[in-house]
N, C-alpha and C positions, 0 to 999 in steps of 0.2 A: 247697863246704861243703854240709852236709846239715842237715836239721831236727833238733830234739832234743825230748825229753820230759823236763821237769824237774819232779819232784814235791817240793813243799816246803809248809811251813805258811804261813798268812797272814802270820805275823810275819816269816818269812824272805823273803817274796816280793820286796819292794822291793830288797833287797840282791842277791838272785839275778838279778832282771831286769836291774838295772844292770850287773852283771858280764857277763852274756851280751851285752847290747847293746854294751858297751865292747869286748868281744872281736870282735864282728862289725865294728864301725867300724874297728878296728885292721887287720883283714884286708882290708876294702874299700879302705883307704888303700894298703896294701902292693900290692894287685893293680890299683890304679887304677880301681876300680869307683865310678862316680859316680851311677849310677841304680840304685835298688833299692827293693823293697817289703818291709816287715817286718809280719807279722801275728801277733797274739797270739790264741790260741784257748783258751777256758776251757770246762770241762765243765759240763754242767747236772746238778746233783745229783739232780734228779727223774728223769732218764733214765739214771742209773747202772745198768749191767748190760744195757741194751737194745742190740740190734744196730742198726747204722746202715743 
């Protein structure tokens, strides 16, 4: 599996986040993955447009 970038409004966030996490847990179970790390990255609006 690979990472994803999901763009949504604040109002959509909770539902979208839960859907993605549920999908990951489904595949972890299918493949027998018991150890994993999930990281949520949020952008800083003040740095929008700056190169990292």
